[in-house]
BALUM-793073 format. One record per residue (C-alpha): x negated, y, z; residue number from 1; residue in three letters. Coordinates in Angstrom, 2 decimals, m for minus. Each point is the difference from the previous one (the first is absolute). Example, Ala and Ser with C-alpha at 12.3 -4.5 7.8 and 13.67 -1.06 7.14 Angstrom:
2
<site <m12.30,m4.50,7.80>,1,"Ala">;
<site <m1.37,3.44,m0.66>,2,"Ser">;
//
This chain:
381
<site <0.00,0.00,0.00>,1,"Met">;
<site <m1.38,3.42,m0.92>,2,"Ser">;
<site <m0.40,2.11,3.13>,3,"Asp">;
<site <0.06,3.83,0.14>,4,"Pro">;
<site <m2.32,m0.08,3.01>,5,"Thr">;
<site <m2.94,m0.95,m2.21>,6,"Arg">;
<site <m2.46,2.71,m0.97>,7,"Thr">;
<site <1.61,2.85,m1.90>,8,"Trp">;
<site <m2.00,m0.51,m3.21>,9,"Leu">;
<site <0.47,m3.74,m0.38>,10,"Ser">;
<site <3.68,0.34,0.84>,11,"Met">;
<site <0.59,2.74,m2.56>,12,"Leu">;
<site <m1.85,m1.95,m2.71>,13,"Asp">;
<site <2.64,m2.73,0.31>,14,"Thr">;
<site <2.91,2.47,m0.29>,15,"Trp">;
<site <m0.56,1.98,m3.23>,16,"Pro">;
<site <2.66,2.33,m1.24>,17,"Gly">;
<site <0.82,3.48,m1.23>,18,"Gln">;
<site <m0.95,2.71,2.49>,19,"Thr">;
<site <2.83,2.37,0.93>,20,"Arg">;
<site <0.31,2.90,2.42>,21,"Gln">;
<site <2.87,1.95,1.53>,22,"Val">;
<site <m0.49,3.27,1.85>,23,"Ser">;
<site <1.83,2.88,1.66>,24,"Ser">;
<site <m0.44,2.16,m3.11>,25,"Ser">;
<site <3.35,1.12,m1.38>,26,"Gly">;
<site <1.96,m2.00,2.59>,27,"Arg">;
<site <1.65,2.90,1.85>,28,"Asp">;
<site <2.27,2.22,m2.09>,29,"Glu">;
<site <0.89,2.38,2.85>,30,"Arg">;
<site <m2.78,2.43,m0.92>,31,"Gly">;
<site <m0.17,2.78,2.55>,32,"Gly">;
<site <m3.14,1.49,1.45>,33,"Thr">;
<site <m2.82,m1.18,2.21>,34,"Trp">;
<site <m1.90,2.55,2.11>,35,"Phe">;
<site <2.02,2.56,m1.93>,36,"Gly">;
<site <m1.39,m1.15,m3.34>,37,"Leu">;
<site <2.11,m1.40,m2.81>,38,"Arg">;
<site <m1.48,m3.10,m1.71>,39,"Pro">;
<site <m1.47,0.83,m3.39>,40,"Ala">;
<site <1.64,m3.00,m1.67>,41,"Ala">;
<site <3.72,m0.58,m0.29>,42,"Ala">;
<site <m0.48,m3.38,1.65>,43,"Lys">;
<site <m2.33,0.36,3.01>,44,"Pro">;
<site <m2.39,m2.82,0.83>,45,"Lys">;
<site <1.11,m0.34,3.62>,46,"Arg">;
<site <3.11,m1.19,1.78>,47,"Ile">;
<site <1.59,1.23,3.19>,48,"Leu">;
<site <2.14,m1.91,2.44>,49,"Leu">;
<site <2.77,1.56,2.03>,50,"Glu">;
<site <0.91,m1.57,3.38>,51,"Pro">;
<site <1.59,m3.45,m0.47>,52,"Asp">;
<site <m0.91,0.04,m3.69>,53,"Glu">;
<site <m1.84,m2.85,m1.75>,54,"Ser">;
<site <m1.74,m0.24,m3.35>,55,"His">;
<site <m0.69,m2.99,m2.24>,56,"Gln">;
<site <m3.71,0.14,m0.68>,57,"Ile">;
<site <0.08,m3.10,m2.21>,58,"Leu">;
<site <2.77,m2.17,m1.40>,59,"Asn">;
<site <m1.11,m2.42,m2.71>,60,"Val">;
<site <1.41,m3.23,m1.42>,61,"Glu">;
<site <m1.97,m3.08,m1.00>,62,"Gly">;
<site <m3.31,m1.44,1.21>,63,"Pro">;
<site <m2.98,2.07,1.05>,64,"Gly">;
<site <m2.57,0.90,2.65>,65,"Thr">;
<site <m0.42,3.32,1.75>,66,"Ile">;
<site <m3.71,0.79,0.25>,67,"Thr">;
<site <m0.13,3.52,1.43>,68,"Arg">;
<site <2.20,2.32,2.05>,69,"Ile">;
<site <m0.99,3.62,0.60>,70,"Phe">;
<site <1.98,2.54,2.05>,71,"Met">;
<site <m0.59,3.32,1.65>,72,"Thr">;
<site <1.91,2.76,1.76>,73,"Thr">;
<site <m0.97,3.34,1.54>,74,"Phe">;
<site <m0.17,m0.91,3.68>,75,"Leu">;
<site <m0.62,3.36,1.70>,76,"Pro">;
<site <3.60,0.93,m0.77>,77,"Leu">;
<site <1.55,m3.18,1.46>,78,"Arg">;
<site <m2.07,m1.55,2.78>,79,"Arg">;
<site <2.47,m2.87,0.56>,80,"His">;
<site <0.40,m0.80,m3.69>,81,"Ala">;
<site <m2.16,m3.13,0.08>,82,"Leu">;
<site <2.46,m1.85,2.22>,83,"Arg">;
<site <3.14,1.74,m1.27>,84,"Asp">;
<site <m0.78,m1.24,m3.54>,85,"Leu">;
<site <0.70,m3.73,m0.40>,86,"Val">;
<site <m1.32,m2.23,m2.78>,87,"Val">;
<site <2.13,m2.98,m1.04>,88,"Arg">;
<site <m0.90,m2.59,m2.65>,89,"Met">;
<site <2.22,m2.69,m1.52>,90,"Tyr">;
<site <m1.07,m2.89,m2.23>,91,"Trp">;
<site <2.06,m2.00,m2.48>,92,"Asp">;
<site <3.34,1.65,0.79>,93,"His">;
<site <m0.01,m0.89,3.68>,94,"Glu">;
<site <2.42,1.91,2.25>,95,"Thr">;
<site <m2.30,0.24,3.04>,96,"Glu">;
<site <m3.32,1.87,m0.35>,97,"Pro">;
<site <m3.29,m1.88,0.14>,98,"Ser">;
<site <m1.72,3.22,1.07>,99,"Val">;
<site <1.58,2.41,2.48>,100,"Glu">;
<site <m2.38,2.42,1.61>,101,"Cys">;
<site <m0.66,3.66,0.68>,102,"Gly">;
<site <m2.01,1.45,m2.86>,103,"Met">;
<site <m2.91,1.03,2.20>,104,"Gly">;
<site <m0.20,m3.27,1.89>,105,"Asp">;
<site <0.16,m2.04,m3.19>,106,"Phe">;
<site <m3.06,1.77,m1.40>,107,"Phe">;
<site <m1.84,m0.07,3.33>,108,"Gly">;
<site <0.45,3.34,1.77>,109,"Thr">;
<site <m0.71,m0.41,3.74>,110,"Pro">;
<site <2.66,1.42,2.33>,111,"Phe">;
<site <1.72,1.68,m2.94>,112,"Gly">;
<site <m3.01,2.24,m0.75>,113,"Lys">;
<site <m1.90,0.08,m3.29>,114,"Tyr">;
<site <m3.52,m1.34,0.66>,115,"Thr">;
<site <m2.36,m0.75,m2.87>,116,"Ala">;
<site <m1.34,m3.56,m0.28>,117,"Tyr">;
<site <m1.09,m2.36,m2.76>,118,"Asp">;
<site <1.17,m3.61,0.10>,119,"Ala">;
<site <0.31,m2.25,m3.05>,120,"Ala">;
<site <3.78,m0.52,m0.25>,121,"Pro">;
<site <1.03,3.29,1.65>,122,"Leu">;
<site <m1.66,3.36,0.51>,123,"Asn">;
<site <0.59,3.67,0.71>,124,"Leu">;
<site <m2.33,2.17,m2.07>,125,"Thr">;
<site <m0.05,3.79,0.01>,126,"Ser">;
<site <3.77,0.38,0.09>,127,"Gly">;
<site <0.93,m3.14,m1.95>,128,"Gly">;
<site <1.86,m3.08,1.27>,129,"Phe">;
<site <m1.18,m3.03,m1.98>,130,"Asn">;
<site <1.02,m3.67,m0.13>,131,"Cys">;
<site <m1.73,m2.70,m2.09>,132,"Ala">;
<site <1.86,m3.08,1.26>,133,"Phe">;
<site <1.13,m1.98,m3.09>,134,"Pro">;
<site <3.78,m0.42,0.07>,135,"Met">;
<site <1.31,m2.62,m2.46>,136,"Pro">;
<site <3.67,m0.38,m0.95>,137,"Phe">;
<site <1.86,m2.33,m2.36>,138,"Ala">;
<site <3.28,1.70,m0.94>,139,"Thr">;
<site <m0.25,3.56,1.26>,140,"Gly">;
<site <m1.39,2.46,2.55>,141,"Ala">;
<site <1.55,2.96,1.80>,142,"Arg">;
<site <m1.87,2.50,2.19>,143,"Leu">;
<site <1.80,2.67,1.99>,144,"Glu">;
<site <m1.08,2.93,2.15>,145,"Leu">;
<site <2.51,1.35,2.52>,146,"Ala">;
<site <m0.07,3.09,2.19>,147,"Asn">;
<site <1.63,m0.95,3.29>,148,"Glu">;
<site <m1.07,3.15,1.83>,149,"Gly">;
<site <1.85,3.28,0.56>,150,"Arg">;
<site <m2.08,2.24,m2.31>,151,"Leu">;
<site <m0.52,0.13,m3.74>,152,"Thr">;
<site <m3.35,m1.44,m1.08>,153,"Ile">;
<site <m1.46,1.83,m2.98>,154,"Asp">;
<site <m2.14,m0.67,m1.98>,155,"Pro">;
<site <m0.50,m3.74,m0.50>,156,"Ile">;
<site <m2.17,m1.33,m2.82>,157,"Phe">;
<site <m0.41,m3.66,m0.98>,158,"Phe">;
<site <m1.40,m2.34,m2.65>,159,"Asn">;
<site <0.71,m3.74,m0.24>,160,"Val">;
<site <m2.07,m2.05,m2.44>,161,"Thr">;
<site <1.08,m3.50,m0.98>,162,"Tyr">;
<site <m0.48,m2.77,m2.56>,163,"Tyr">;
<site <2.93,m0.99,m2.17>,164,"Glu">;
<site <m0.21,m3.77,m0.66>,165,"His">;
<site <1.43,m2.23,m2.72>,166,"Asp">;
<site <0.65,m2.76,2.55>,167,"Ala">;
<site <0.43,m0.11,3.79>,168,"Pro">;
<site <m3.23,m0.14,2.06>,169,"Pro">;
<site <m1.00,m3.51,0.99>,170,"Leu">;
<site <0.11,0.76,3.72>,171,"Thr">;
<site <3.32,m0.12,1.89>,172,"Pro">;
<site <m1.52,2.14,2.79>,173,"Leu">;
<site <1.30,3.54,0.49>,174,"Arg">;
<site <m1.56,2.90,1.86>,175,"Phe">;
<site <1.48,0.96,3.39>,176,"His">;
<site <m0.70,2.67,2.62>,177,"Ala">;
<site <1.79,0.61,3.27>,178,"Gln">;
<site <m0.17,2.77,2.63>,179,"Trp">;
<site <0.60,m0.74,3.66>,180,"Arg">;
<site <m0.03,2.17,3.11>,181,"Arg">;
<site <0.12,m0.81,3.70>,182,"Glu">;
<site <m0.21,3.26,1.89>,183,"Glu">;
<site <m0.54,m1.78,3.30>,184,"Leu">;
<site <m1.20,m3.59,0.09>,185,"Thr">;
<site <1.57,m2.48,2.39>,186,"Gln">;
<site <m2.05,m1.66,2.77>,187,"Pro">;
<site <m1.14,m3.54,m0.87>,188,"Asn">;
<site <1.36,0.31,m3.57>,189,"Val">;
<site <m2.42,0.52,m2.92>,190,"Pro">;
<site <0.64,2.57,m2.70>,191,"Tyr">;
<site <1.34,m1.54,m3.22>,192,"Thr">;
<site <m1.62,1.18,m3.24>,193,"Ile">;
<site <1.76,m2.45,m2.32>,194,"Leu">;
<site <2.55,m2.79,m0.06>,195,"Lys">;
<site <0.67,m1.47,m3.42>,196,"Ala">;
<site <1.49,m3.15,m1.53>,197,"Gln">;
<site <m0.94,m1.50,m3.35>,198,"Gly">;
<site <m3.14,m1.04,m1.87>,199,"Asp">;
<site <m2.56,2.78,0.03>,200,"Gly">;
<site <m3.30,1.72,0.81>,201,"Arg">;
<site <m0.53,2.48,2.82>,202,"Tyr">;
<site <m2.38,2.74,m1.20>,203,"Ile">;
<site <m0.43,2.15,3.10>,204,"Gly">;
<site <1.34,3.00,1.86>,205,"Cys">;
<site <m0.57,3.46,1.31>,206,"Arg">;
<site <0.73,0.80,3.64>,207,"Leu">;
<site <0.46,3.21,2.02>,208,"Asp">;
<site <m0.45,m0.39,3.77>,209,"Met">;
<site <0.69,2.63,2.66>,210,"Gln">;
<site <m0.57,m0.71,3.67>,211,"Asn">;
<site <3.08,0.37,2.23>,212,"Arg">;
<site <m1.65,m1.28,3.19>,213,"Gln">;
<site <m0.26,2.43,2.91>,214,"Trp">;
<site <m3.41,m1.34,0.98>,215,"Trp">;
<site <m0.91,3.08,2.07>,216,"Leu">;
<site <1.83,m1.46,3.01>,217,"Lys">;
<site <m2.08,m3.19,m0.12>,218,"Leu">;
<site <m3.19,m0.60,1.99>,219,"Pro">;
<site <m3.01,1.12,m2.02>,220,"Ile">;
<site <m1.11,m3.59,m0.61>,221,"Gly">;
<site <3.39,m0.98,m1.41>,222,"Ala">;
<site <0.14,3.16,m2.13>,223,"Ala">;
<site <m3.33,m0.92,m1.55>,224,"Val">;
<site <0.85,m3.66,m0.53>,225,"Phe">;
<site <2.30,m1.35,m1.30>,226,"Pro">;
<site <1.83,3.31,m0.59>,227,"Tyr">;
<site <m3.02,1.62,m1.63>,228,"Gly">;
<site <0.87,3.64,0.77>,229,"Phe">;
<site <2.84,m0.24,m2.52>,230,"Gly">;
<site <m1.54,m2.49,m2.44>,231,"Phe">;
<site <0.85,m3.16,1.93>,232,"Gly">;
<site <2.55,m1.08,m2.61>,233,"Met">;
<site <m3.01,m0.83,m2.19>,234,"Leu">;
<site <m0.76,m2.98,2.24>,235,"Glu">;
<site <2.98,m1.75,m1.61>,236,"Gly">;
<site <m0.78,m2.59,m2.71>,237,"Pro">;
<site <1.94,m0.71,m3.17>,238,"Glu">;
<site <1.90,m3.28,m0.32>,239,"Gln">;
<site <1.29,m1.44,m3.28>,240,"Ile">;
<site <2.35,m2.98,m0.13>,241,"Arg">;
<site <0.92,m1.60,m3.32>,242,"Val">;
<site <2.72,m2.50,m0.90>,243,"Asp">;
<site <1.45,m0.28,3.51>,244,"Gly">;
<site <m3.23,m0.60,1.92>,245,"Glu">;
<site <0.37,m0.08,3.78>,246,"Ser">;
<site <m3.64,1.04,0.39>,247,"Glu">;
<site <m1.46,2.69,m2.27>,248,"Pro">;
<site <m2.41,m1.15,m2.68>,249,"Ser">;
<site <m1.61,3.46,0.21>,250,"Val">;
<site <m0.76,1.44,3.43>,251,"Ser">;
<site <m2.54,2.76,0.53>,252,"Gly">;
<site <m2.07,1.68,2.70>,253,"Thr">;
<site <1.36,3.55,m0.06>,254,"Gly">;
<site <1.80,2.55,m2.14>,255,"Thr">;
<site <m3.07,1.89,m1.22>,256,"Glu">;
<site <m1.65,m3.38,m0.65>,257,"Asp">;
<site <2.86,m0.91,m2.34>,258,"Tyr">;
<site <m0.64,3.24,m1.87>,259,"Phe">;
<site <m3.70,m0.96,m0.30>,260,"Asn">;
<site <m1.42,2.38,2.60>,261,"Ala">;
<site <m0.91,m0.21,3.70>,262,"Gly">;
<site <m0.24,1.66,3.39>,263,"Trp">;
<site <3.07,2.21,m0.37>,264,"Tyr">;
<site <m1.45,1.60,m3.16>,265,"Tyr">;
<site <m2.60,1.79,2.14>,266,"Tyr">;
<site <m1.95,1.11,m3.09>,267,"Leu">;
<site <3.08,1.72,m1.40>,268,"Gly">;
<site <2.05,m0.02,m3.19>,269,"Lys">;
<site <m0.93,m1.72,m3.26>,270,"Phe">;
<site <1.53,m1.14,m3.30>,271,"Ser">;
<site <m0.91,m2.94,m2.25>,272,"Thr">;
<site <1.82,m1.67,m2.92>,273,"Pro">;
<site <1.33,m2.76,2.29>,274,"Thr">;
<site <0.23,1.45,3.52>,275,"His">;
<site <m0.34,3.23,1.92>,276,"Gly">;
<site <0.88,2.18,2.98>,277,"Cys">;
<site <1.55,3.37,m0.92>,278,"Leu">;
<site <0.77,1.28,3.51>,279,"Val">;
<site <m1.98,m0.58,3.20>,280,"Arg">;
<site <1.19,2.65,2.46>,281,"Asp">;
<site <m0.83,m0.64,3.66>,282,"Leu">;
<site <1.64,3.18,1.28>,283,"Ile">;
<site <3.33,m0.77,m1.69>,284,"Asn">;
<site <m0.24,m3.78,0.46>,285,"Gly">;
<site <0.41,m0.66,m3.72>,286,"Arg">;
<site <m1.52,m2.54,m2.39>,287,"Val">;
<site <0.95,m0.73,m3.62>,288,"Ser">;
<site <m1.58,m2.82,m2.02>,289,"Ala">;
<site <0.53,m2.07,m3.14>,290,"Tyr">;
<site <m1.11,m3.35,m1.43>,291,"Arg">;
<site <0.62,m1.54,m3.43>,292,"Phe">;
<site <m0.88,m3.63,m0.80>,293,"Asp">;
<site <0.75,0.08,m3.72>,294,"Val">;
<site <m2.68,m2.58,m0.86>,295,"Ser">;
<site <0.81,m2.30,2.94>,296,"Ala">;
<site <3.67,0.39,1.00>,297,"Pro">;
<site <1.79,m2.13,2.60>,298,"Val">;
<site <2.11,m2.54,m1.91>,299,"Ala">;
<site <3.35,m1.29,1.24>,300,"Phe">;
<site <2.50,m2.41,m1.54>,301,"Lys">;
<site <3.10,0.56,2.13>,302,"Gln">;
<site <m0.50,2.84,2.45>,303,"Ser">;
<site <m2.50,2.31,1.69>,304,"Ile">;
<site <m0.06,2.00,3.22>,305,"Glu">;
<site <m2.73,2.59,0.65>,306,"Val">;
<site <m0.21,1.53,3.48>,307,"Thr">;
<site <m2.43,2.19,1.93>,308,"Met">;
<site <m0.44,m0.07,3.76>,309,"Asn">;
<site <m0.07,3.34,1.80>,310,"His">;
<site <m2.68,m0.73,2.58>,311,"Gly">;
<site <m1.25,m3.38,1.19>,312,"Phe">;
<site <3.44,m1.31,0.93>,313,"Val">;
<site <2.24,2.71,m1.48>,314,"Asn">;
<site <m0.25,2.13,3.13>,315,"Glu">;
<site <m0.95,3.36,m1.58>,316,"Val">;
<site <2.97,2.20,m0.93>,317,"Ala">;
<site <m0.56,1.20,m3.56>,318,"Thr">;
<site <1.79,1.67,m2.90>,319,"Asp">;
<site <m0.58,m2.00,m3.22>,320,"Tyr">;
<site <0.88,0.77,m3.62>,321,"Ala">;
<site <m1.13,m2.31,m2.79>,322,"Ser">;
<site <0.31,m0.93,m3.65>,323,"Val">;
<site <m0.46,m3.63,m1.08>,324,"Ala">;
<site <m0.90,m0.83,m3.61>,325,"Tyr">;
<site <0.63,m3.42,m1.51>,326,"Trp">;
<site <1.12,m1.97,m3.07>,327,"Tyr">;
<site <2.69,m2.68,0.10>,328,"Gln">;
<site <2.68,m1.79,m1.99>,329,"Thr">;
<site <3.55,1.30,0.13>,330,"Glu">;
<site <2.31,0.18,1.79>,331,"Pro">;
<site <m1.57,1.78,2.97>,332,"His">;
<site <1.33,0.75,3.45>,333,"Leu">;
<site <1.90,3.26,0.24>,334,"Arg">;
<site <m2.17,2.88,1.17>,335,"Met">;
<site <0.53,1.29,3.55>,336,"Pro">;
<site <2.09,3.19,m0.23>,337,"Pro">;
<site <m2.04,3.20,m0.07>,338,"Leu">;
<site <0.61,2.29,2.99>,339,"Pro">;
<site <1.47,3.40,m0.73>,340,"Glu">;
<site <m2.66,2.56,m1.01>,341,"Pro">;
<site <m0.54,1.60,3.43>,342,"Asn">;
<site <m0.66,m3.43,1.50>,343,"Ala">;
<site <m2.71,m0.71,m2.60>,344,"Arg">;
<site <m2.15,2.97,0.96>,345,"Arg">;
<site <m3.13,m0.50,2.09>,346,"Pro">;
<site <0.34,0.74,3.68>,347,"Arg">;
<site <m1.77,3.17,1.07>,348,"Leu">;
<site <m3.11,m1.06,1.99>,349,"Pro">;
<site <0.37,2.69,2.68>,350,"Ile">;
<site <0.03,m2.46,2.91>,351,"Ala">;
<site <m3.05,m1.78,m1.45>,352,"Asn">;
<site <m1.94,3.26,m0.22>,353,"Ala">;
<site <0.99,1.09,3.53>,354,"Val">;
<site <m1.18,m3.16,1.69>,355,"Gln">;
<site <m3.17,m0.33,m2.10>,356,"Thr">;
<site <m1.04,3.62,0.54>,357,"Leu">;
<site <0.73,m0.28,3.73>,358,"Ser">;
<site <m2.83,m2.52,0.09>,359,"Ile">;
<site <m2.27,1.33,m2.72>,360,"Leu">;
<site <0.44,3.67,1.00>,361,"Gly">;
<site <m1.64,m0.28,3.45>,362,"Pro">;
<site <m2.66,m2.32,m1.45>,363,"Val">;
<site <m0.78,2.51,m2.73>,364,"Ala">;
<site <m0.11,2.87,2.51>,365,"Met">;
<site <m2.36,m1.95,2.26>,366,"Ala">;
<site <m2.21,m0.86,m2.96>,367,"Gly">;
<site <m0.07,3.63,m1.08>,368,"Ser">;
<site <m0.98,1.10,3.53>,369,"Ala">;
<site <m2.84,m2.54,0.08>,370,"Val">;
<site <m1.21,1.19,m3.42>,371,"Ala">;
<site <0.00,3.64,1.13>,372,"Arg">;
<site <m1.93,m0.93,3.12>,373,"Ser">;
<site <m2.61,m1.83,m2.04>,374,"Ile">;
<site <m0.39,2.98,m2.35>,375,"Arg">;
<site <m0.41,2.43,2.91>,376,"Arg">;
<site <m2.72,m2.14,1.55>,377,"Arg">;
<site <m1.76,m0.30,m3.30>,378,"Ala">;
<site <m0.07,3.81,m0.36>,379,"Lys">;
<site <m1.38,0.42,3.52>,380,"Gln">;
<site <m2.96,m2.27,m0.68>,381,"Gln">;
//
């Protein structure tokens, strides 16, 4: 069976076809002005979305493979746009979407904020939102973008490039992506990244983590370990169960270890084609990381469950938001319902900053006093 999780080049060589592209150019006939300027052309190259309005980015019949998706919007005007905008994708005339995700989260924005990074299947580059996951379909594909927020989002630009085939792709696997959020984890219960049924390949995920543990009230030893001054959730390992396993076939040693790093990301942020850490913020208790296993996905024949512990034994209260990426045969389980837009937004890290600075502030002041004393003595000598 041909498998879209093989390397991009070898996969595309087996799926030749006529290259096509659709874009936002000429899609919106409403005209009007932007920043007080009237578009030079009669058919502007952008679209705009009013509240509760959706737009069909792509709707094609017959077999093909999407090879590239590009989008962008002007974020300074709408700071919540990346979770108010929702991307939905449907394959082969299905009624339930195989992809349902906030636009920003789908492309990899941490905590709803544009942050440049460069991974192989997804990246954010100098204002662009880019996706290179191959997305095959046999009888048709439909991509929609919906504005579920309260404000108009303008402008939006997009390009979708795809192959038009003479015959259906050999693979029955279809691309899927799912957003989940658990604003406060439950004690002794791991966070669920993905539950799926069918025959498929799990590619990876991206994960936002924000500490919700009031560790300041703990004895200093407990605050250091296992609560890690707000990073204790990273002690939790991943666990992956396939095809109804009672014991996970994949069980790790810690969250940052799963994302191919160590020691609470003490050397800071980084980005590679397969894994990275885009946020490592001790003061605000935030971490955001991604991992893609395109060349070595986790295979499953009937089902898969991917979870992440928050702390050693799920004892660290944490706010998680994630996107799982995978391929599988249809039909798929129905996506968990998206919360309303306000409930998707990241929690303000005010409490995190207060408790962190209450510890770091006196330490910094003491360190500054010691440094001044050393300088004074040096001048006196």
